[in-house]
N, C-alpha and C positions, 0 to 999 in steps of 0.2 A: 559155853566158854570152856575151852580145853585148859584145865588147870596146869598141866605139864608145860604147855606152851607159854602160859602166862608166867609161870615160875622161871622158866628158862629165859624169857624176855627180861624179867626183873633182875635176874642174875647178871645179865649183860650190863645193866646199870651199875651193879656192884663192881663188876670187872673194870669198866672204863672210868669209874669215879675216882680211883686212886691217882689217875694221871692229872686231872685239873687240880686236885687238892695238893699233891706233893710237888708237881712240876710247875704248874701255872701260878698257883696261889701262894705257896708257902716256901718251899725249900729252894727249888732251882731259880725262881724269880729273884729272891734276895741274893743267892749265890752269884747269879749272872750280873745283877746290878752292882753289888758291893765288891765282889771278889774278881770276877772276870773283867768287868769294865772299870769299876771304881766310880763312886757317885759324887765326885766333886762338882758342885754347882748343879746337881740333879742331872748330870749328863747320862748317868746310868739309867735313870727313869726314862729319859728320852730314847735311848737305844732300845729299852724294853718295849716302850710304846710303839716304836717302829716295827719291831719284830712281831708283836701281837697284831698290829694293823695289817702288815703285809700278808701274814698267814690268813687272816680273816678275809682279806680282799681276794686271795686266790680261791678260797672255798666259796665265797660269794659268787664269783664269776662262773665257776665250774659246776656248782651243785645242781642248778636246774637242768642243765644239759645231761649230766651224769644220771640224775634221777629219771629223766625221760628215757635215756638209753636202757637203764636197768628195767624199767617197766616194759619197754617194747621188746627187749631181748629175753625177758624172763630170767634175769641174773641178779636179783636183789641181794641174795645171800652171798654170792661170789664177790660182788662189789664190796659188800661189807667186810668180808674176809680180807680182801686186798688192802683196804685202808687200815684195818687193824694191824696187819703185818707191817705196813708203812710206819704207823705210829710206834709200834714196838721196836722196830729197827732204829728209828730216830732216837728213842729213849736210850737204847743200848749204846748208841754213838755218843751220848752225853758223857760217857766215861773218858772220852778223848778231849774234853773241853776243860782247859785249865786257866789260871790267871793270865790275862793279856790276850787270850784267844777270842777277841771280840767278834771278828767277822765269822770265824768258824762256828762259834757258839750261836751266833745269830742264825746262820744257815741251818744248823742241825735242829735248833728249836723250831724254826719255821717248817722244816720237813716233817718233824714229829707232830706239830700242831695241825698241819693240813691233814695228815692221816687221821688224827683223832676227830677233828670236826667233820670231816667227810664221812667217816663211818657212821656217825650219828644220823645222817640223812636217811640211810637205808634202815637203820635200827628203828627210828621213829616211825617210819612208814609201815611197820608191822602193827602199830597200835590199832588202827581201825579194822585190821584183818583178824586179830586175835581176841578183841573185846567188843561186845555189843554196845550200841550207842549209850544206853543208860548206865553203863559201868565203866566207860572210858576215863572219866575223871578219877574214879577209884583206882583203876589199873595204872594210870599215869602217875598218880600219887604214890602207889606202891613201888613203882620203879624208882622214883626219886628218893623215897624213904629208904629203900634198901641201898640205893646208891650212896646216900649220905652216911649210912652205917659203914659202907665200904671205904668212904673217904676218911672217917674217923679211925678205922682199923689200919688203913694205909699210913696215916700220920703216926699212929702208935708204933707201928713197925719201923718207921723212919727214924724215930727219936734216938735209939741206941746206935743206929748206923751212921747218923750225922757225926756222933762223937768218935766213932771208930774210923770210918773211911767213907767220905761222902759219895764216892763212886758206887758203893754198895747200895745206896739209896736208889740210884737209877736202875740197877740190876733188879732190885726188889720190885720196882714199879713195873718193869717189863714182864717179869715172871707172874706177878699178880694179875695183870691184864690177860695174859695168855691162859692161865689156869681157869679163871672164873668165867671166861668167855666161851669155853668149850661147850657147856650145855646149850647155849643159844644156837650153835652151829649143828648140834645133834637133833634138837627138838623143834625149833621154829619151822614154820611151813616151808616145804621144799620150793626151790625155783621151778616155775612152770615152763614147760616146753614152749618155744616160740618158733614161728616161721622165719624169723630173722636171726642172723648171726650178729655178734657184737659189732663187727665192721659195718654191716648193713644198718644196724640200729643207730650207730654213731653217725653215719651219713644221713639217715632219716632225721635224727635229732638236730643236726646242724641245719639242714634245709627246712625243717619244720618248726624251728625254735620260735619264729615269729608267731606261728599259729598257736603254739603252746602258751606263749605269753598272752595272746589274745583270749584264750580260754580262761586264764586267770583274771584278766581285766573284765571279762563278761560277768564274772561272779561278783556282784556288787559287795556283798558282805565280806567275801574273802579278800578282795583288794583293800577294803577299808580296814579290816583287821590287820593285814600285813603292813599297812602304812603305820598304824598305831604301834604294832609290834616293833617295827623298825626303830622307833624312837625310844620306847621304854626299855626294850631289852638292851639297847646300847648303854643306858645308864646302869642296868643290872650287871652286865658283863664287865664294864669298866670298873665298877666297884669291886668285883671279884678279882680282876686282874691286878688292881693297884692296892688292894687292902693290906697286903703283907708289908709293902714298903712304907705305907702310912703308919702301920703299927710299930715298925722298927725305927723309922726315921723321926716321926713327929712325936710319938708317945713312948719311945724308949724301950720297947719290948726286946728282950734278949732272944736268941735263937730258940732256946727251949721254951721260954714263955710264949713265944709266937706260935710254936707248934701246938702247945696245949690250948691256947686260945682258939686255934682253928679246929681242934678236936671238939671243943665245946660248941663252936659255931656249927659244925656238921650235925651235932646232936640237936641243936635248936632247929636247924633246917629239916632234919628228920621228923621232929615233932610237928613242925609246920606242915610238911608234906602230908603226913597221916591225918592231922587234925582237920585240914581243909579239903581232904579228898572227897569225903561224903558230901559236904556242902557244895562242892563243885558240881556234883551230879544233881543234888537236890535244888540248889538255887540257880545253877547255871554258872559257867566259868567267868562270864562278864562281871557279875557282882563281886565275886571273889577277887578277881584281878583289880577291879577299881579300888576296893578297900586296901589291898596290899600296896598299890601304887601311892595312895595317900600316905600310908605309913612310911614307905621308902623315902618319899619327898621330905617328910618331917625329920627322918634320921639324917639325911644328907645335909640339910640346913642346920640341924642341931650340932653336927660335928664341928662347925665353925665356932660355936660359942662355948663348948664345954671346956672345963679346966684341963691343964696338961696332966692328966691323971690316967693311969692304966685302967683303973677301976671304971671310970666314966666311959672310956673307949670300949672296954669289954662289955659294959651294959648295953651300949648302943649297938655293938656288934651282935649281941644275942637277939635284940629286937629285929635287926635286919636279917639275921639268920632265919628266924621264924618265918619271915616273909619270903625268903629266898626259895625254899622248897616249894611253897605254894604257887609262887608266880611262874615258876618253870613248869610245874605239873599242870596248872590250869591253862597256861598258854598252849601246851601240847594238846590238851583235851579240846580246847576251843578250835584249834586248827583242824584236828581230826573230824570235828563236827561239821566243818565247812567244806571238806574235800569231796568232790564227785568220786563215786566208786570206780576203782580200776586205775586211778591216777595218783595213788598214794605217794610213790617215790618221787614222781615229777613235782607234785605239789609241795611235798616236804623239802624238795630242792629249792623251791622259791621261799619256803619258810627259812631255810638256811641262808639263802641269798639276802633276805631282809635282815636277818639276825647278824650275819657276818659282815655285810657291807656297812651296816650301822656301826659295827665294832671297829671299823677303820677310823671313825670320827672320835669316839669317846676317849680312847687311850692317847690319841694325839692331842686332844684338848687338854686332858689332864697333864701330859708332859709339858706342853708349851705354856700353860697357865702357871705350872710349878716353876718353870725356868724364868718366865717373865716377872713373876712375883718374888724372885729371890729364894725359891725353894719353899714357898708357902703351900704345903699340901692341903691344908684346911680349905683354902680358897679354891684349890683345884677340885676338891670333892664337892664343894658348894656349887661350883659351876655345872656339874653334871646333874644337879637336881632339876634343872630346866628340862632335861630329857624325860624325866618321869612325868612332869606336868604336861608336856606336849602329848606324850603317849596317852595319858589319862583322858585328856580332852578328846583326842581322836577316837579313843575306844568307845566313847559314848555314842558314836554314829553307827556302831555295828549292831545289827540285830542278832541276838543270841538264840539259836534254835533250841537250846537246852534250858532256857529260862523257864521257870515255873511261874505262872500267873495266878 
């Protein structure tokens, strides 16, 4: 295992993590819902759910094809760089979004979010290349652990900028992403020469897509895992996307309190990612995932019954945060264990397809349940607990090649 490559790979998790923490989960989410749209009757929640769902749908549809093209043309790193540039450009354009710019803010966020989610397809595909099978759980956990440290750092940097000029927050996010992603482009394995140009690979990908899908379906455990992942990751991502508005709207967190809550949440996720990294390799990712999904289900249901207390909500958030790092790291390691060699980007494209196509459902369910119930976000959160349960049941059908007997 090349430690320089592993370190550069983990630093990319640090680089990109500031985006979901500051833009998707905490600062821009609430700014768009409350300031740009206005959240009378939860209409801002609905607009935000639509924006998240549309960007997820675009990534879901395009990722398997883009992954296959990258594998065939030997251009994984260049594809990753293109989508990083797309995300950073979109974040910079958020400086042009002000109160009332509902449609423009919607479009800019979708553009940035597609770039962010798409670059992760090619980033994740490096995991089975840089880490041996018996250490992929640890390396995946390392990436998420470092990433959550980056999320906490990004939120700390955002706090004084929110008070000064919120546009500076978006500039900070763009610069953070650029600076800390540089080592990955310097030290990760180079793109391998191919006998196909991008255009030829694209034509091949379009005409061969049915065959690529057939390869996925032929791998019994891979298809079963992806089906389970489709459901449980929808619940996880919906909780991430909507947690900030629940904290502020239902439990009364101020802007600064919400930022500090999410800094603490990143620390809890960091601890979870590191604490369960070794067990993922030792016990196998299936057992770790099963335990965490039970915990997430209990958290989602419990939110409906707890008092209107910031302390209670904060305590539940810390429990969920501990599971957040491990569920993402173990899922990535499980997927890497099931992929045939030489098809990493294509298969992680299907991983993104399942993750992002499912993400179309959860935010819409949250938004419509909140609107239909007169703004009851507790009921909306409880509704997504069903996704954890379905994913947990389906996961039991998957044979874990890393499980220790």
